[in-house]
C-alpha positions in Angstrom: 86.6 106.2 139.8 89.7 104.1 139.6 90.0 101.4 136.9 90.7 98.0 138.5 94.0 96.4 137.7 93.9 93.6 135.2 96.4 90.8 135.2 96.9 88.4 132.3 98.8 85.1 132.7 99.7 82.2 130.4 99.7 78.8 132.2 100.9 75.4 131.3 99.5 72.5 133.5 101.4 69.2 133.3 100.4 65.8 134.7 97.3 63.7 134.1 95.3 66.6 132.7 93.9 65.3 129.4 91.0 62.9 129.2 89.8 63.8 132.7 87.6 66.9 131.9 90.3 69.4 132.9 89.3 71.9 130.1 85.6 71.8 131.0 86.4 72.2 134.7 88.7 75.1 133.9 86.0 76.9 131.9 83.5 76.4 134.7 85.9 77.6 137.4 87.0 80.6 135.3 83.4 81.5 134.7 82.6 81.2 138.4 85.4 83.6 139.2 84.6 86.0 136.5 87.8 85.5 134.5 88.2 85.8 130.7 90.6 83.8 128.5 90.8 80.3 127.0 92.0 76.8 127.6 93.2 74.1 125.2 95.0 70.7 125.1 98.6 70.6 123.8 100.2 67.9 121.7 102.6 67.0 124.6 99.7 66.0 126.9 99.7 69.2 128.9 96.9 71.9 129.0 97.5 75.5 128.2 95.4 78.3 129.5 95.3 82.1 129.5 93.5 83.9 132.3 92.6 87.6 132.4 91.1 89.3 135.4 91.8 90.9 138.8 95.1 89.8 140.4 93.5 88.3 143.5 91.0 86.3 141.3 93.9 85.1 139.1 95.7 83.8 142.2 92.6 81.9 143.3 92.3 80.3 139.8 96.0 79.3 139.9 95.5 77.7 143.3 92.5 75.8 141.9 94.6 74.7 138.9 97.1 73.1 141.2 94.4 70.7 142.4 92.3 70.3 139.3 89.1 68.3 138.8 88.5 64.8 140.2 90.5 62.2 138.2 93.3 64.6 137.4 96.8 64.6 138.8 98.7 67.9 138.5 102.5 67.7 138.6 103.3 71.3 137.6 101.7 74.6 137.0 104.0 77.0 135.1 102.9 80.6 135.1 104.1 83.4 132.8 102.8 87.0 133.4 101.9 88.8 130.2 102.3 92.5 129.8 101.7 92.6 126.0 98.5 90.5 125.9 95.2 91.8 124.8 92.5 91.4 127.4 90.1 88.7 126.3 86.3 88.7 126.7 84.5 85.6 127.8 86.2 82.2 128.3 86.5 79.6 125.6 87.7 76.0 125.1 89.9 75.9 122.0 
């Protein structure tokens, strides 16, 4: 049986993404898609996330991040693929 490929990405989301429930929404969406990782606010007003999972599922999450929850306004989603990252278990708000 073949082991499924796992992709890990670090993401910075910029725009109106703090104070609008973006982290809670991200945790909910990641859970719905079966992704592991974490999300947190950054001092510069952006949100940082790490997603670990199947490549097609990561792509779906990144597309969702470009829209975000109601009340948010996403200006930019910067994605960095990680090859050195440890695969996380579960999804946490930090």
